[in-house]
N, C-alpha and C positions, 0 to 999 in steps of 0.2 A: 560518964557519957552513954546514952542511951541505945542498946543495941540497934533501936529502930533510925537511929542517927546516923548520916556517915559525916557527917561535919557538923563543927560547935562551936562557936565562940562564945566568951562570954567578958566585955571589959575592954574589944582589939583595942587598941591605939596604936596611932604611929606618928613620931612628930620628926620634924627635919629644923632644928634650930628652933624658930620662933614660930615656924609654923605647922600647925595639928593636921596631916592629911587624912587620918584616921580618927573619931573621935568616940571611943568607950561603944564602940558595935557588938552588938550584941545578934547573931542570927542561925539559926538551924536550917542544914539540909536535910531532909530522910531520905536513907537507901532505899535507891532504886528509880528518885523521881529528880526534876531540875526545878533548881534553885535559879531565881533571876534575879539577878541584881541589879536595877535600873535605876542609872542616873545620867549627868551630861559628862562631857569632857570636866576631869581635875575634879569630880566628884568624891575619889578616891577610890572609885573600883577596883584600880589597877595595882595600888596600895597594897588592897586586902589582898587579890590572888597571889601576888608576889610573898605576903605573909603566909598564906595557908600554902603555896608550894615549896616553904623553907628558904625561900631568895631573898626575903630580907624579916632581921627580926621584929617581933614589935617592943616598944614603946614601954608598955603596958597591956596588961590582959592575958589573958589565956585562950588558946585555942586545940583542938584534936583535930584530923583528921582520919580517918577511917580508926577511931580508939587509939590514938596514939598524940602525943602533944608535940610539937609542931619546930619546939624548940629542944626539948628532951630525947625525944626520939626523931629527931629529923630524918635520918638517913630510913628508917624503917617507912616514915611517910612517902618518902620519893620513892619508894618499892613499890608503893599503893595507887602511884596518882598519873594520871598526863594531862600537857595542858599546849592548848593553840594558842599562839600571844595575839595582839592585833593586827599583826604584820607577817604574812607568810614565811618561815623561816627555814627555808632549804634551800639548798645549794644550787643555785642555778647551773652549773656547771655540768652535774651529774645527772644522769637520768633520773625517772623516776623509781624505777627498780631498785636502782643505786644507792639512791636516798634512803629509802626502805633497807636495804640491806646491810648499811650504813650505822643506823641508827641499832637494830637488831646484835650487830656487832657491837657497838658501842655499853649492849645490855645483856653483853657474855654471851648471847643466845650463840648456839656452833652454827659454822658457814650455810650449813646443809638446810639446817630448822629456820634460818634468819631465811635464808631464801623462800624456803614454803613460804613463810610468814608473810615475805613481802610481796608473792606472787598473790597472794588469798588475799591481802589487804586490797593488791592493786584491783581484784577482780568485783571486792567488795564495793569500793567506791568508782566505778565506772572507768577504771585507768589504766586497763588491761592493755589494750593500745596504744596507749600513750607511754607504754612503760621505758620502752628502749630508745625515746626522744627526752633529749637533755630539760630538765624543767624550765630551761628562758625560755623554751620555747609553747611553753604552756597557755593557756588563758588564766586572767585573773581567779575563776571558780573551779578551776583542773588546780592553781596550786595551792589556791586553799582548801580543795579535798585531796592535798597529797599531802601536807602540812597537818591535817586534821588525821588521815591516815598515820603520818609517823608519830603521832601522839599514841597511838592505839599499837602500836608492833608490840610492848609492854604487860598488852593485855590488860592497861588499867582500872582498875575497880571502880576508879574518881576521876573524874576529868575538869578541868578546870578548860570553858571557852572565853577568852578575853574579847571580846567584839568581834568574834570570829567572820562577823559579816561585812564587818566595814567596807565600802568601796565595792560590795557585789553590786550586779542587776538583780533584780527582781526574776530571773529564772535561777542564777544560778544560788539566789540569796533563800529561795523556796527549795532547793536540791539540797542545802544544808540543812534546813530542817529536818525535812526527813531521812536524811543521814542519822539527825540529834536521837528524832522518835526511835528509829530502828536500837540504837545505841542502850536506850533507855528501857525499850522492851524487852532487849536481852541482859538486863540487869545493873547496867552502868547507872553510877550516880553521879551530874552535870551540875557543876554551879557554871551559870552565863550569867557574862554581863554584856549590857545593854545600853544604846540611847535610845533604843525605840520600842513603846509600850504594845505595838504590833507585836513585836517580834517574842518580847515576854508573855503575850497573851495568848500566842499562838503553844507557844511551847513548857512555859513554867507552868509548875504545879504550887507552886509558891513564890511570891515573889516579895526584897525587900526595896525599897526604894531609900537611896542617899542621895546627900545633899552635902557638900560642905565637908563631907567627912564623916556627918551624923544620920543615924535613918529617922525617917521622917513616916514611914509608913511600912505595914506590913501587912502579909494576908494574901490569901491567894485571889485570883486574876479576878473572879467575879466579887468578893468582897472588897477589891480594892477599886470595881468598877464603882460597886454600891457607894461606896464612900466619896467618890470624886464626881460621878455621875459619867455614865454610861457614854453622852454624848455631850456638847457643849452649847450652851445658846449663849448666844452676845447678843446684847440691845444696847443704842447708842442713839440718843436722842438728836433732834437737828436742833434744838434750841438748849448748851451746856448749859443756861440756869435751871434746866429740867432735870438734868443727871440725878441729884438727890430725891426727886419726887417718884422720880423712875427706881431707884436704887429702893427708897422706905418699899414700894409698890411690890418690887417681886421677893424682898427681905422678908415682910407678911404672906406673901404666895409660899415661900420657902425655909419656915424659920429653923427647921434643922441645919441651915446651910449658911453658909459665909459667901455672900455675893462680892465680887471683887469688882473695884471700881479703880478702869486705869485708861487711861489716855481717851477722855471722854465716854468709855463706852462701861457696859455692867458685862461679867462674865460670872457664868454660873454652870455648875454640872446641873444635868439633869438626865433623869431615867426614864420620861415617859414622854415624847413628846405629843400628846394630844393637849397638854400647857399649855403649846401656842395657841391656839385661837382665843381661848380664853385669856389668857394675856393680854393678847392683842386686843382685845376686845377692850377692856379695861383699860389699856394707856387709850385707846379710840375715845373713850368714855371722858376721860380727863383732857381733851386735847390737845395728847401728847403725840407729834410727829416725827419719826423714825427714819434716819439715813441706813439704820443696819437692823436688823433684825431676823438673825438666821441660826438653824440648827447644822452641826456640823459632829463628826466623828472625833474623841477625846484626841488630843496628839500627847506627845511627850510633853510640849509648851503647856498646853493645858493643864498637865497632871500638874504640873508644880506651880501653874498661879494658883491652883486650887489648895493646894498643901503648903504652900509657903506663903503666898503672897507677890511673888516674885517668876519671873520669867529664867526657864535653864539657861545657864550662859554655855551654848554650845560654841563658843570660838576656839581661839586656836590654844588657850590654854591645857599645858602639859602635869600630867604628873610626874611627878622629883623622883620616883622610883625608875623612869624610864631613863633616867641617862645615868643611877647611880649604881656602882655592879656590885653592892653588898650583897652576901650571901653568909648564912646563918651556920654556924660553926655546929 
């Protein structure tokens, strides 16, 4: 493992019977950076986090966290990491300070030092005024902040954030983003799983896109945008019979890309909105009437349309490991 990397995996695989939840995944998180793992529900993101956090053993492949093998040196890995799951794991009957004090005591921190650390974190996460209130009285954003604070009691060098902003309103999401940036500025390495392209774009230094357990794209946010197009152009002719003609015209205009044809429309990622007037003129010259011709910011759906040819399956599919209490020995 390179000293420049906090996390490395090679051929990481996890099977549940006939289901391959994670399929031969290679990824690298540079020390002091944010690695964004982007994908829909059921893509395998949580399974990857559980393996890296030593909560589940891989079926095949290897991984190291902080220079230590996740299977053979699991105890050392656990001493280096913090984990915040998709749902706040705080005890609602305890106060904010009691939650953090409890975690500190579980980690073997002396009571006085644990209390000092709890109050330090409450202040850092703007929860001091609510420190003596039961967590059940907290708003969703406050609970997420308390949950993140709990994962930092032991001062981890590496932090796993598994969809930390799920269910938060835009303001609370922005506040959490700011906290992540602060942690990284202080030297923490973060692996962030998310369904939101915007979130990965805001926070990640590097991005790994996962679909159905496989890595389908990697790179920096700018590299990924370049690959999929920073924006998405949708073109739908009034006459479905003209779809092939439109597709051919678009393919000729963008030979380096592969236009996607779905539901009577063509979708393509573009980086220059200046192409629209000339393309519209070409279509008019050919007598093609359009019912839809618009440019929008790329979303997760467009990312997956471009990279895989199908839409992201963001339904109620769940990760098998969410209910499997497997813990590596």
